[in-house]
Structure formats: C-alpha cells, structure tokens
C-alpha positions in Angstrom: 42.4 3.7 27.7 45.1 5.6 25.7 47.0 2.3 25.3 43.9 0.7 23.9 43.5 3.5 21.4 47.1 3.2 20.3 46.8 -0.6 19.8 43.4 -0.3 18.0 43.8 2.8 15.8 40.9 1.8 13.5 38.4 1.0 16.2 36.8 4.5 16.0 36.4 4.2 12.2 34.8 0.8 12.5 32.3 2.1 15.1 31.4 5.1 12.9 31.0 2.7 9.9 28.7 0.5 11.9 26.5 3.4 12.9 26.3 4.7 9.3 25.4 1.3 8.0 22.8 0.9 10.7 21.1 4.3 10.4 21.5 4.7 6.7 21.5 7.9 4.7 17.8 8.4 3.9 16.7 12.0 3.6 13.3 13.6 3.1 13.3 15.4 -0.2 9.9 17.0 0.3 9.0 18.4 3.8 5.7 17.3 5.2 4.6 21.0 5.7 5.1 21.6 2.0 3.2 18.5 1.1 0.2 19.6 3.2 0.1 22.9 1.3 0.7 21.4 -2.1 -1.5 19.6 -4.6 -0.2 16.1 -4.4 -3.1 13.7 -4.9 -3.9 12.0 -1.6 -6.9 10.4 0.2 -10.0 12.6 -0.1 -8.3 14.6 -2.9 -7.7 12.0 -5.6 -7.4 12.7 -9.4 -8.5 10.7 -12.4 -5.9 8.8 -14.3 -5.0 9.9 -17.8 -6.2 7.9 -20.8 -4.9 4.3 -20.4 -2.1 3.4 -22.7 -1.9 -0.2 -23.8 1.3 -2.2 -23.2 2.2 -5.9 -22.9 0.6 -8.0 -21.3 -2.7 -6.2 -21.2 -5.9 -8.0 -22.3 -8.3 -6.2 -24.6 -11.8 -7.1 -25.9 -12.2 -6.8 -29.7 -15.6 -7.4 -31.2 -16.8 -6.7 -34.7 -20.5 -7.3 -35.3 -20.4 -7.8 -39.0 -17.3 -9.7 -39.8 -16.9 -12.2 -42.7 -19.1 -15.3 -42.5 -17.2 -18.1 -40.7 -14.5 -15.5 -39.7 -15.8 -13.9 -36.5 -13.9 -11.3 -34.5 -14.9 -11.6 -30.9 -13.2 -12.2 -27.6 -10.1 -11.2 -25.6 -6.8 -10.4 -27.3 -3.4 -10.4 -25.4 -1.0 -7.7 -26.1 2.1 -9.7 -26.9 5.7 -8.7 -25.9 6.2 -7.4 -29.5 3.3 -5.0 -28.9 0.9 -6.7 -31.3 -2.5 -8.4 -31.0 -3.7 -11.1 -33.3 -7.0 -11.0 -35.2 -6.6 -14.5 -36.6 -7.5 -14.6 -40.2 -7.3 -10.8 -40.4 -3.6 -10.6 -39.3 -1.8 -8.7 -36.5 -2.2 -5.1 -35.4 0.4 -3.2 -33.4 -1.3 -1.5 -30.5 1.3 -0.9 -27.8 1.6 2.8 -26.8 -2.0 3.6 -28.0 -5.1 4.5 -26.1 -8.4 2.7 -26.6 -9.9 5.2 -29.1 -6.6 5.1 -31.0 -6.6 1.3 -31.0 -10.2 1.2 -32.3 -9.3 3.6 -35.1 -6.2 1.5 -36.1 -8.1 -1.8 -36.1 -10.9 -0.4 -38.2 -8.4 1.0 -40.8 -6.7 -2.4 -40.8 -10.0 -4.2 -41.3 -10.9 -2.1 -44.3 -8.7 -4.4 -46.3 -11.2 -7.2 -45.7 -14.6 -5.6 -44.8 -16.7 -2.9 -46.4 -17.2 0.5 -44.8 -20.9 -0.4 -44.2 -19.9 -3.5 -42.2 -17.4 -1.5 -40.2 -20.0 1.2 -39.4 -18.2 4.0 -41.2 -21.0 5.1 -43.4 -23.0 8.0 -42.1 -26.8 7.4 -42.4 -29.3 9.9 -43.6 -32.1 11.4 -41.5 -34.4 8.5 -42.2 -31.7 6.0 -41.0 -32.2 3.8 -44.1 -30.1 5.4 -46.8 -26.5 6.6 -46.4 -25.9 10.3 -46.4 -24.1 11.5 -49.6 -21.2 13.8 -49.6 -20.4 16.7 -52.0 -18.7 14.2 -54.4 -21.8 12.0 -54.5 -20.2 9.2 -52.5 -21.5 8.0 -49.1 -20.2 10.3 -46.3 -17.9 8.6 -43.8 -17.7 9.2 -40.0 -14.7 9.1 -37.7 -13.6 5.5 -37.1 -13.6 6.2 -33.4 -17.4 6.7 -33.6 -18.2 3.4 -35.3 -21.1 1.5 -33.7 -20.2 -1.9 -35.1 -16.7 -2.3 -33.7 -16.1 -2.3 -29.9 -12.7 -2.2 -28.1 -12.3 -2.3 -24.3 -9.7 -3.3 -21.7 -10.5 -6.4 -19.7 -7.3 -6.8 -17.7 -5.0 -3.9 -16.7 -1.8 -5.9 -16.4 0.9 -3.5 -17.5 0.5 -0.7 -14.9 1.9 -1.6 -11.4 3.4 -0.2 -8.3 5.9 -1.8 -5.9 6.1 -2.3 -2.1 9.6 -3.0 -0.9 11.4 -3.5 2.4 10.2 -5.0 5.7 6.6 -5.9 4.7 5.1 -9.4 4.9 4.6 -9.7 1.1 6.9 -7.4 -0.9 6.8 -7.2 -4.6 4.7 -5.8 -7.5 1.1 -4.9 -7.1 -1.5 -4.2 -9.8 -2.9 -0.7 -9.8 -6.6 0.3 -10.3 -6.1 4.1 -9.8 -7.8 4.2 -6.4 -5.1 2.8 -4.1 -3.5 4.9 -1.4 -0.3 4.3 0.6 -2.4 2.7 3.4 -4.1 0.4 0.9 -0.7 -0.6 -0.5 0.8 -1.5 2.9 -2.4 -3.5 3.8 -2.2 -5.4 0.5 1.4 -6.2 1.3 0.4 -7.9 4.5 1.4 -5.1 6.8 4.8 -4.2 8.4 7.1 -6.8 9.8 8.4 -6.6 13.5 11.8 -5.5 12.1 10.3 -2.5 10.2 10.7 1.1 11.2 7.2 2.7 11.0 8.7 6.2 11.2 10.9 5.6 8.2 8.7 4.9 5.2 9.2 6.7 1.8 7.2 6.9 -1.4 9.6 7.2 -4.4 7.8 8.5 -7.6 9.9 8.1 -10.8 10.5 11.2 -12.8 8.0 11.6 -15.7 9.4 12.1 -19.2 11.3 15.4 -19.4 11.7 15.8 -15.7 15.0 16.1 -14.0 14.7 13.7 -11.0 12.4 11.5 -9.0 10.2 12.7 -6.2 10.7 11.4 -2.7 7.8 11.8 -0.3 7.8 10.9 3.4 5.0 8.8 4.8 3.8 9.5 8.4 2.2 6.2 9.1 1.5 7.0 12.7 -0.5 10.1 11.7 -2.4 8.2 9.0 -3.4 5.3 11.3 -3.6 6.8 14.7 -4.5 10.4 13.9 -6.6 9.9 10.8 -4.4 12.5 9.0 -4.6 12.0 5.2 -1.7 14.4 4.4 0.8 11.7 3.6 -1.7 9.0 2.5 -0.9 9.7 -1.1 -2.8 8.3 -4.1 -0.7 5.6 -5.7 0.4 6.3 -9.3 1.8 3.7 -11.8 5.4 3.0 -11.2 5.5 4.2 -7.6 7.8 2.6 -5.1 6.9 2.4 -1.4 10.0 1.6 0.6 9.7 0.4 4.3 13.1 0.7 5.9 14.4 -1.6 8.6 14.7 -0.5 12.3 18.2 0.9 13.0 18.8 -1.4 15.9 18.0 -4.4 13.8 20.2 -3.1 11.0 23.1 -2.6 13.5 22.6 -6.2 14.8 22.6 -7.7 11.3 25.7 -5.6 10.4 27.6 -6.8 13.5 26.6 -10.4 12.9 28.0 -10.1 9.4 31.2 -8.7 10.8 31.5 -11.5 13.3 30.5 -14.3 11.0 34.0 -14.9 9.5 35.6 -15.0 12.9 33.0 -17.4 14.3 33.6 -19.7 11.3 37.4 -19.6 11.9 37.1 -20.2 15.6 34.6 -23.0 15.1 37.0 -24.7 12.6 39.9 -24.4 15.0 37.9 -25.8 17.9 36.6 -28.7 15.8 40.1 -29.5 14.5 41.5 -29.4 18.1 38.8 -31.7 19.4 39.4 -34.2 16.5 43.2 -34.2 17.1 42.8 -34.9 20.8 40.2 -37.6 20.2 42.5 -39.3 17.7 45.4 -39.1 20.2 43.3 -40.5 23.0 42.1 -43.4 20.8 45.6 -44.3 19.8 47.0 -44.2 23.4 47.9 -47.8 24.7 45.7 -49.3 27.4 47.8 -50.4 30.5 47.2 -51.9 33.9 45.2 -55.0 33.0 46.1 -58.7 32.3 49.7 -58.5 33.6 50.5 -55.8 31.1 52.4 -56.0 27.8 56.0 -55.3 27.3 57.0 -52.0 28.8 54.0 -51.8 31.1 54.1 -52.3 34.9 50.8 -54.2 35.4 49.9 -52.3 38.5 46.4 -52.8 39.9 44.7 -49.6 40.9 43.6 -49.3 44.5 40.1 -50.4 45.4 37.7 -48.1 47.1 35.6 -49.3 50.1 32.3 -50.8 48.9 30.4 -49.8 52.1 30.8 -47.0 54.7 33.1 -48.2 57.5 34.5 -51.2 55.5 38.2 -51.9 56.0 
C-alpha cells in the first residue's frame, strides 16, 4: 500500500477533485426555517405584480376612435428592438420603459400634432355634456391625457417578462410569465425532472433588484411540496427568476470519470486498431507454401491427412 502511494503521489488529489466535481459547491443562502417565518411570496400567499413596464417585443393595442379620415389608428403594435412603436402615417413613438398609463399619455401628446383636443378626448365637458367646460382664461378646460375616453391602450402579449428553468428537466429554457406561476408550475411546464436529476438539490435564484447588493438564493424542498403539501418553498415566480435543477452526484461522478477516461480510451483504441492493421498486412503479404510442388525456396511438403471416418487406417 505504501509503495502504491509512493508511486502514485497524486492519486489522493485526483480522488478529492473527482468528489468535488461530483458533489459541487452549492450552498443554501437562505435557511428554510427563515423562509417559513419570512414574507417571501409563495403559494396561498401571492402578491400582485407592479405596474407592467413595456419592453421589446411586447404587443400593445392602440385604438383612437376619432382619427383622421382614411388614416385610422387601430390594431396591435409591436414594441421594436429600438423601443418604438409605429403609428403609420402619424410616425413613431418611443414607449420602452413606460407603463400603460404613461404610454397613453405620450401617444396622446404625440397625436396633438395631427388631431384636435376634442378628437383626442382632452376637452372637459360641462354638466349638460353638450358644451365644453370653460376655464378661467375662457378657453376649454382640458383633462389629464390618461383619462381620455377616445384613446385606448392595452397590452395584448406579455413577451418581455420571462423566467428560466435550467438543469436536468425535460424541456429547459425560457418560459413566459403571467404573475401566477409557482415553482411547482414551472417544473411542470418544463416537463418534469429527468431521471438524472437530484430532487433534493433544487434552487431558485432571484436576481438582485436595482440598488441591491446581491442575488437571493432560495432552496426548494420538492419532496415537501409534492408529498407533504407544504407550500413553504413553493415560491411565486417573479420576472427574471432562475430555477436550477442540479444533477444527481452519482451521475455527475460517472460523467466526470468518463471524461477523464475518454482520452485514454481513444489512445488505446488507436493503438489496438493500428496493431491489428499491421498484423493483417503482414499476414496478407506472407508467401503461401505447400501446394503445387512449391516455388523456389519452398519444400512442397504435403500436410498429413486426418482419418475421414472413425476407425479408418
């Protein structure tokens, strides 16, 4: 044993490296007991999302009831990569980073170059609803553009807010978010865990919001969620969340060892194939002797014949 250690001084380091590579270095940043006593949104304790902020490639509905004749404004508009939407004849409007009320106000202010305040629903009507209400300066009083009743803005496709499911799931990748998904929903939408996954080693990584120091790492107790009905770690999914399903340590060790052995297997396979080819070439090039009296340098001996039947002489 001592001799083996002397001849293989790095064997211990290789074994330790293999174990580290197999088991990984994942740590739980937030204990489950602290989560249970905290206010992290989860199943049966969800929160409403903040006002939706438009980004590319969201789809929004823009409808103006009293546009110019032959120049209607109605239908869906795509938020382009440059953050703008097109209104056709009326030009482009930059809407990325704005909420729906802010977009409505910006579009109305943009359309004031082409349409009257009455057509845009900015004139406040009097008590009779027939005549505009006049201000102190004698001009028609205007209302807040966000309260206009002739311009409508709404989101028809929430394409810019997503979450991610990564690791040993059937369908990993980006998922659209509606604001109601939980961790269990996300794993189900991803097709479930693969046989190589480690159900006891699942994490939810939540990116740090603007101004925060670091991301939040939350453990997921899938066995408690599915078998015990415990919603403690069945968190509500937020935009940008990453659910990571790690691989089973035994599988990871097997893959690591296979990668270590692959170069040696390639070399040995090449050596064996070359040796077989050389021997085959030598055998094919060897002279055939013992038949037809033989050529020069051959004896022409006839090999002995075996009996054809039992007891034959």
